[in-house]
N, C-alpha and C positions, 0 to 999 in steps of 0.2 A: 641442142647440145648443152650438157651440164657444164658448169664452170665454177671456178673459185676466184676470189679476190681478197686482198688485204686492204684495210683502211676504208676510205670513202666508198659508198655504194654507187655503182654506175646507174644513171637514169634510164628508165624504160624508154626504148626507142632510140637510144644513142647509137651512132654508127660504131661498128667494130672494125678495127683496122689491123692489118699486118704490115708493118712498115708504113708506106704511104698509100697502100691499096685497101679500099673498103672490101671486107669479106663477109659482113653480116650486119645484123641488127640486134641490139640488146633487148631481151624480154624483161622478165621480172627478176628482182634480186632482194635478198635480205640476209643479214648476219653472215656475210662471207660466202654465200652460195647464190647461184643464179642460173637462169636458162637463157638461151639465145638461138636465133636462126643463123647458122654459119655455113658458108661454102667451104668445106674441108679441102676441096681441090685447090681453091685459091690460097688457103692458108699454106698448103704444101708448096705451092709455087713461090710464095714469099719467104719461105724459110731461109735463113735463121732469124728473120725479123721478129721483134716482140709483138705481142697481140695486146691491143688495148680496146676498152669500151669507153668512149667519151674521154679519152686520155688517161683512164685508170687501167693499170696493168691487170690482165686476167690470165688464168691458166685453164685450158680446156681439159675436161675429164672424160675419158672413154669409158662407157659402161662395161661392166664385166661380161654382159651378154652379147655385146657387139662383135660382129665377125668381119666388119669392113676395115680397110686399111686406115690408119690414123697418122696424121702428120708427125714426123719424127721417128716413126717405127721403121725398123729394117724390114724390107720386103723379103719374104721367104722365096727361095729359088724353087721353081716347079720342075 
């Protein structure tokens, strides 16, 4: 998953948490952008908790091409 952050760069391998629950692992990062392995289902379960990588706040970015549901989106009625 792509992500953004402000300030200090999260370390590679740092745990990503939503509230008190670990939801993934930080990959690489530089200049405010990064990538990580993240369980979106666990992020959704922990909403509205903030997401951090090694204690540094991060924001997940949904790619334009993605068709899967994303935490925080309103699900369309079928």
